[in-house]
N, C-alpha and C positions, 0 to 999 in steps of 0.2 A: 532561466538564468544563466550566465557564468561561473563556475564550479564560487570563482574568488569576489560572486556582486556578494556576496553578506560573511558579512566577519563572523555572523553571531555567530554561535556553535548553537546547535538543537538539541544530537546527539551525541552524550558523551560514553565509552564508554572505555572501563579499565579495568583486565584479568579480567571479566566474565568468564565465571567454569554453567557449564547444564549440569552435570553426572544422572539418570535415567535406574531409577531399582543401586539394590543394597545389595550390602557383599561382595559377596564371587561375584553376583551380577548384575552387576550394578556395568555401567556402559557412559561413558563421556564423548560425549554429543558437542562439548565447544571449550575445550582448553584453554584458556584464556585468555580474548578480545582485545586489542586497543584498541578505541573508535573510534571518531570525529568524522559525524554532518553537521553539515553548515546551512541555515538556512536558506533556500534554495535551492538546492541539486538538485538533480536530475541522477542518482547512482544507483545503479543493474548491479543485481551480487550475484552470482556464477558461479556454479561448484562440479561440483556429479552425484552424483543420486551417492547416497548418509554424508555427503564431506564435509554435515552442520545450515547450511544456509535453511535452508525450512526450520532449522530449530531457531538459525540467528534472529529469521524474520519474524518469528510466534511469541518472541522477547519481546524486542525492538517494538513488536505491538501491542504490544499487553498483557499478552493469548495465553500465559507465561510467565512465571517465571522465575530469576539466576537464582542455580545452586551457590557463588558465590560469588565475590564485586562484585566492581559500580553499575550501576545503568542511573546518570542523569540524563531525563527528555529535561531540557528549558527550565533547569536546573528544579527538578523535584526528582527531589534522591526514590526510584521507583521503581528501587528492589524491597526498600521499608514501604512499597505500601502494603496494603491487604486491598482482599480479593477485587471487594468493594470499593475501594479506590482510584483501582486501575480501574476498574468496570469505568465509572467513572471520569479516568483520566481518557480511553478509550474515544467513548462518547462524544466527551468536544473538544477535542484538538487532534480527533485521525479518523481519518476515513478509507476503506478498505473494497480490492475487485480481487476480483478469486480469480480464479477458470472456470469451475460450474460454476456463472453470474450470484448462485444464493437465491436470486428471482423466487416471490411465492407462483403457484404456474393461477392458481385462477383467479390472482390479482391483477387490475391493470395495473399500465406504468408509468402511471400517476400514482395510484397508490403505493404502486412499491417504494417507490422515491418520496413516501409522504413518510418511510414509516421512522427515520428516525428518529424529524422532528414528533416522531410519536411521545416516543420513549423521551424527549426532552421538553415535554406538555405545552409543546403552543399549537397552539388554533387556531379549526379548524380553520377557517376560513389562510389564514399567513399561509400553514402551512402546503396550501396547494397552490397558494400564487408562484409560494419559494419555491415546489414540484418543479410546475407548472415554468418557471423560467431556469429548472436541474436542466427541467430535456430539452426545453426549445438550444439553451444553452449546447445540446450536443448533437440538434439537426432531430430531432423528434416531437416536435411544435406538433403535428400530425399524428400518433402516437396513441397520446391519452391514453384514451380508451380502451388499446389495441392490448392481446392477454399474454406472456411469452410465447408460446406456439400458436399464435397470428406476427408470430415477430421469426425473423436472419436470425440469429447464430453473433453477427454485428450486429447488432439491434439489439437484442440483452445487455450487449454487454452493454455497451455507447446507458444503455437505460437502468448497470448497478455504477458503471462510471456514473449522472447521475444521482445515482442514493448514498456513494462514496462522497458526492461533493455537494450534495445540498445545504451543510452544516455547515461551508466554505473553514475548510479543515488547515491545520498548516502543515501537519504529513497530510501525506495516502500512500498505500504499501498496500501494493502489484502482486500476487502470490503465482506470474504465470499467465498474465493476465492474455496470453493470441495463444494459452494451447490446444484449446481446440478452436482453432482463429484459421482458414486458409489465408498463402500473402496478401492479395487484394483487400485485404478485409481486417489482418492484421498491416500493416499500413497505413488506416483509414483512422485507427485505433490508435496507431503509437505516433500521425499523424498530432491527435487528440489529446493524450494524454504532454507532449510533448505541449501545444495549444496553452493548457494550464496551468503549463512550470514558468512560462514564459510571461505570461497573462495574468496568473493570479502571484505566482510566483508559490506557488505548494511546490514544500517536500519533497518530491518521488523517493523515495524510495522499489526500488522493480526489479522484485526478482522472472528473472532469468533463465532458460539453457538455449537460446539461438542467439548465438551470436550477429542476426541482426538486428534487431530488438534489442541487441539492449548495445548498440550502435548508438540508437539512440537519446544516448544517457553523454552526463559528462564527466560521468567518474565508472570504468570498473574495475569492482573492489571479486575476487577473485577468493573463495574461501576451499582447502580439501585440510581433509584433516582436523578437525574443526579448529583448523589455524588459517587467519589469513595470508593468503601463497601471493597473494599478485594483488595492490591498491594504486586505479591509472592513471591520472585524469585524461583525456584528446579533445577535440576536437566532435563535437558528434561526423558523423560521412551519411548519417539517414535521411534526418531529416528537408 
């Protein structure tokens, strides 16, 4: 989707801060972030190690809570949510992809993808059907019974993507999803994410160190010293 396809804000941050520790040992990871992400955007977040980009991603994905400021997710004041409420928001509205895949090693692709549906209380029959459809959508219809050890890194990441989207999330968070992949497989994974953005309208926030990966996005945000250093729209050049 184009960045201005939908003007509905999904994420709004105002003065968001995150401080670790107390007193003399306190470290301020985020120093007051103002940011708006609209529905359907594909956003890359970049920055050097220690810049605060991973902290920002954890806060956006409700994996951590801010120290100060305001985080509005589709009208919900996230900073006011309890731990259990944040967990429910993640489960029902968000999907996650990680560099290390995070698949259960002795479990089939189908069972790995079923897991988020199990947490939602979906029946076994419906879980199987939805998981098989998700694997088919990422090109793995013939790998349902394979365990991670029987698949390549690219195939494992596709399983992870299927698991992330099987619940039809409105927002997908991808943390260095191509960090363990070669250039050819990286392109395949990024083309798949682009397809999910275009065809399903999923809002994607992607953390990466690689300019060629960020080039698939419509917008690149650079974080430095706990602040947004730059925020620019651009035409995807690698799609």
